[in-house]
LUMMAR-738820 format. One record per atom (N, C-alpha, C): atom name; x, y, z. Coordinates in Angstrom, 2 decimals. Each point is the difference from the previous one (the first is absolute). Last residue first. Layout:
<sites>
(site 'CA' (X Y Z)) ...
</sites>
This chain:
<sites>
(site 'N' (-34.73 28.77 -80.06)) (site 'CA' (-1.02 -1.15 -0.03)) (site 'C' (-1.11 0.08 1.08)) (site 'N' (2.77 4.01 -2.56)) (site 'CA' (-0.08 -0.62 1.15)) (site 'C' (-0.86 -1.08 -0.23)) (site 'N' (2.34 1.98 -4.27)) (site 'CA' (-1.06 0.57 0.94)) (site 'C' (0.08 -1.28 1.32)) (site 'N' (2.48 -0.14 -4.09)) (site 'CA' (0.67 1.10 1.04)) (site 'C' (-1.11 0.23 1.01)) (site 'N' (-0.37 -3.32 -3.59)) (site 'CA' (-0.20 1.50 -0.65)) (site 'C' (0.65 0.94 0.97)) (site 'N' (-0.02 -4.78 1.19)) (site 'CA' (0.77 0.32 -1.26)) (site 'C' (-0.11 1.48 -0.44)) (site 'N' (-0.84 -0.43 5.15)) (site 'CA' (-0.34 -0.71 -1.21)) (site 'C' (0.66 0.00 -0.97)) (site 'N' (1.62 0.57 5.14)) (site 'CA' (-0.52 0.89 -1.14)) (site 'C' (-0.43 -0.97 -1.01)) (site 'N' (2.39 -1.01 4.04)) (site 'CA' (-1.25 0.52 0.26)) (site 'C' (-0.75 0.60 -1.10)) (site 'N' (4.01 -4.08 -0.08)) (site 'CA' (-0.24 1.34 0.07)) (site 'C' (-1.43 0.43 0.40)) (site 'N' (2.94 -4.42 -0.31)) (site 'CA' (-1.03 0.76 1.05)) (site 'C' (-0.22 1.23 0.12)) (site 'N' (3.18 -2.76 -2.92)) (site 'CA' (-1.37 -0.09 -0.22)) (site 'C' (-1.09 0.31 1.11)) (site 'N' (5.14 0.36 -0.33)) (site 'CA' (-0.75 -1.24 0.55)) (site 'C' (-1.37 0.00 -0.20)) (site 'N' (2.49 3.72 -1.77)) (site 'CA' (0.68 -0.99 -0.52)) (site 'C' (-0.63 -1.48 0.68)) (site 'N' (-2.19 4.02 0.94)) (site 'CA' (-0.25 -0.32 -1.22)) (site 'C' (0.99 -1.12 -0.24)) (site 'N' (0.76 1.84 4.18)) (site 'CA' (-1.60 -0.65 -0.04)) (site 'C' (-0.10 -0.50 -1.38)) (site 'N' (4.00 2.71 0.51)) (site 'CA' (0.06 -1.45 0.65)) (site 'C' (-1.42 -0.74 -0.15)) (site 'N' (0.24 4.55 -1.55)) (site 'CA' (0.62 -1.02 -0.70)) (site 'C' (0.19 -1.46 0.66)) (site 'N' (-1.92 3.25 2.81)) (site 'CA' (-0.96 -0.36 -1.23)) (site 'C' (0.75 -0.78 -1.14)) (site 'N' (2.78 1.56 3.69)) (site 'CA' (-1.19 -1.08 0.40)) (site 'C' (-1.00 -0.54 -1.02)) (site 'N' (3.05 3.90 -0.77)) (site 'CA' (0.69 -1.32 0.00)) (site 'C' (-0.99 -1.08 0.54)) (site 'N' (-1.59 4.31 -0.26)) (site 'CA' (0.30 -0.57 -1.19)) (site 'C' (0.57 -1.19 -0.02)) (site 'N' (-0.71 1.87 4.13)) (site 'CA' (-1.05 -0.41 -0.52)) (site 'C' (0.12 -0.49 -1.64)) (site 'N' (3.56 1.67 2.52)) (site 'CA' (-0.30 -1.29 0.53)) (site 'C' (-1.36 -0.54 -0.54)) (site 'N' (1.63 4.36 -1.32)) (site 'CA' (0.86 -0.88 -0.45)) (site 'C' (-0.25 -1.30 0.51)) (site 'N' (-2.47 3.47 1.56)) (site 'CA' (-0.14 -0.03 -1.38)) (site 'C' (0.78 -1.19 -0.49)) (site 'N' (0.91 1.46 4.31)) (site 'CA' (-1.36 -0.67 0.10)) (site 'C' (-0.29 -0.35 -1.60)) (site 'N' (3.87 2.44 0.79)) (site 'CA' (0.27 -1.40 0.45)) (site 'C' (-1.45 -0.78 -0.13)) (site 'N' (-0.25 4.76 -0.87)) (site 'CA' (0.84 -0.88 -0.96)) (site 'C' (0.15 -1.45 0.39)) (site 'N' (-1.60 2.77 3.30)) (site 'CA' (-0.92 -0.21 -1.04)) (site 'C' (0.39 -0.68 -1.09)) (site 'N' (3.11 1.22 3.30)) (site 'CA' (-1.12 -1.00 0.56)) (site 'C' (-1.06 -0.22 -1.30)) (site 'N' (3.30 3.31 -0.40)) (site 'CA' (0.54 -1.26 -0.24)) (site 'C' (-1.01 -1.06 0.34)) (site 'N' (-1.49 4.34 0.83)) (site 'CA' (0.31 -0.25 -1.40)) (site 'C' (0.35 -1.47 -0.35)) (site 'N' (0.26 1.57 4.37)) (site 'CA' (-1.67 -0.35 -0.29)) (site 'C' (-0.01 -0.32 -1.66)) (site 'N' (4.16 1.46 2.20)) (site 'CA' (-0.37 -1.17 0.24)) (site 'C' (-1.61 -0.52 -0.40)) (site 'N' (1.82 4.40 -0.98)) (site 'CA' (0.51 -0.97 -0.65)) (site 'C' (-0.08 -1.30 0.30)) (site 'N' (-1.85 3.84 2.34)) (site 'CA' (-0.57 -0.22 -1.26)) (site 'C' (0.72 -1.29 -0.79)) (site 'N' (1.13 1.56 4.65)) (site 'CA' (-1.23 0.41 -0.37)) (site 'C' (-0.60 -0.24 -1.20)) (site 'N' (4.48 -1.36 1.35)) (site 'CA' (-0.95 -0.21 1.19)) (site 'C' (-1.37 0.44 -0.25)) (site 'N' (3.18 0.84 -3.38)) (site 'CA' (-0.13 -1.41 0.22)) (site 'C' (-0.95 -0.13 1.30)) (site 'N' (1.27 4.48 -0.57)) (site 'CA' (-0.78 -0.41 -1.08)) (site 'C' (-0.39 -1.56 -0.08)) (site 'N' (3.24 1.79 3.01)) (site 'CA' (-1.46 0.41 0.39)) (site 'C' (-0.99 -0.45 -0.88)) (site 'N' (4.33 -0.80 -1.17)) (site 'CA' (-0.31 -0.62 1.18)) (site 'C' (-1.48 0.23 0.52)) (site 'N' (2.19 2.71 -3.45)) (site 'CA' (-0.48 -1.25 -0.47)) (site 'C' (-0.22 -0.86 1.21)) (site 'N' (-0.61 5.14 0.20)) (site 'CA' (1.18 -0.96 0.06)) (site 'C' (-0.60 -1.29 -0.22)) (site 'N' (-1.70 4.57 -2.18)) (site 'CA' (-0.21 -0.78 0.95)) (site 'C' (1.04 -1.16 0.17)) (site 'N' (-0.20 3.45 -3.58)) (site 'CA' (0.05 0.90 1.44)) (site 'C' (-0.53 -1.13 0.98)) (site 'N' (0.67 -1.65 -4.52)) (site 'CA' (-1.17 0.89 0.02)) (site 'C' (-0.19 0.89 1.32)) (site 'N' (3.17 -3.77 0.94)) (site 'CA' (-0.35 0.18 -1.44)) (site 'C' (-1.39 0.93 0.03)) (site 'N' (4.96 -1.51 2.93)) (site 'CA' (-1.22 0.79 -0.15)) (site 'C' (-0.54 0.06 -1.38)) (site 'N' (3.50 -2.83 3.63)) (site 'CA' (-0.46 0.22 -1.31)) (site 'C' (-1.05 0.73 -0.11)) (site 'N' (1.49 -1.43 4.26)) (site 'CA' (1.16 0.82 -0.68)) (site 'C' (-0.25 0.46 -1.46)) (site 'N' (-2.76 -3.03 2.79)) (site 'CA' (-0.33 1.28 -0.01)) (site 'C' (0.96 1.13 -0.58)) (site 'N' (0.77 -4.81 0.18)) (site 'CA' (-0.90 0.49 -1.09)) (site 'C' (-0.52 1.45 0.01)) (site 'N' (2.74 -2.01 3.58)) (site 'CA' (0.69 0.15 -1.24)) (site 'C' (-0.84 0.39 -1.20)) (site 'N' (-2.04 -0.56 4.05)) (site 'CA' (0.81 1.18 0.30)) (site 'C' (0.96 0.10 -1.27)) (site 'N' (-3.13 -3.79 0.58)) (site 'CA' (-0.63 1.48 -0.46)) (site 'C' (1.14 1.05 0.15)) (site 'N' (-0.08 -5.10 0.56)) (site 'CA' (0.79 0.82 -1.09)) (site 'C' (-0.52 1.59 -0.11)) (site 'N' (-2.11 -3.34 2.73)) (site 'CA' (1.14 -0.09 0.05)) (site 'C' (0.92 1.08 -0.54)) (site 'N' (-5.08 0.07 -0.50)) (site 'CA' (0.75 0.23 1.21)) (site 'C' (1.64 -0.09 0.32)) (site 'N' (-2.67 -0.39 -4.23)) (site 'CA' (-0.88 1.03 0.81)) (site 'C' (0.53 0.22 1.27)) (site 'N' (2.16 -2.87 -3.22)) (site 'CA' (0.04 1.24 -0.50)) (site 'C' (-0.92 1.05 0.77)) (site 'N' (0.46 -4.82 1.45)) (site 'CA' (1.22 0.69 -0.41)) (site 'C' (0.01 1.53 -0.25)) (site 'N' (-3.88 -2.47 0.79)) (site 'CA' (0.71 0.09 1.55)) (site 'C' (1.44 0.62 -0.43)) (site 'N' (-3.34 -0.61 -3.42)) (site 'CA' (-0.71 0.69 1.13)) (site 'C' (0.90 0.17 1.05)) (site 'N' (1.74 -1.82 -4.01)) (site 'CA' (-0.67 1.14 -0.31)) (site 'C' (-0.60 0.74 1.20)) (site 'N' (1.74 -4.42 0.34)) (site 'CA' (1.12 0.91 -0.21)) (site 'C' (-0.62 1.48 -0.29)) (site 'N' (-2.88 -3.44 0.40)) (site 'CA' (0.76 0.02 1.10)) (site 'C' (0.75 1.21 -0.07)) (site 'N' (-2.09 -1.46 -3.82)) (site 'CA' (-1.06 0.89 0.79)) (site 'C' (0.99 0.18 1.51)) (site 'N' (2.11 -2.56 -3.03)) (site 'CA' (-0.07 1.34 -0.49)) (site 'C' (-1.01 0.83 0.87)) (site 'N' (0.23 -4.51 0.91)) (site 'CA' (1.37 0.55 0.32)) (site 'C' (0.10 1.47 -0.43)) (site 'N' (-3.75 -2.74 -1.13)) (site 'CA' (-0.02 0.37 1.40)) (site 'C' (1.24 0.60 0.36)) (site 'N' (-0.44 -1.29 -4.54)) (site 'CA' (-0.90 0.73 0.33)) (site 'C' (0.13 0.63 1.51)) (site 'N' (2.30 -3.89 -1.30)) (site 'CA' (0.86 0.96 -0.39)) (site 'C' (-1.15 1.40 0.23)) (site 'N' (-1.65 -4.09 1.22)) (site 'CA' (1.22 0.45 0.89)) (site 'C' (0.57 1.21 -0.52)) (site 'N' (-3.09 -2.08 -2.72)) (site 'CA' (-0.74 0.65 1.16)) (site 'C' (0.91 0.52 0.98)) 
</sites>
């Protein structure tokens, strides 16, 4: 969880605020990368982090026998 929070903080604060000037020197498809991170990249990263968290927590639940799903994959 600490790693996921560190990635979240780096992307939101680092790429969107602190390093925006350096990232704006790079252009992809006509848009500065710093602008893209502030507008879209951070959102995509957050969605990916949520997915990773959910998958990892499901694995832990199954490992310790507290899964919220039945054997067939249906909710109990």
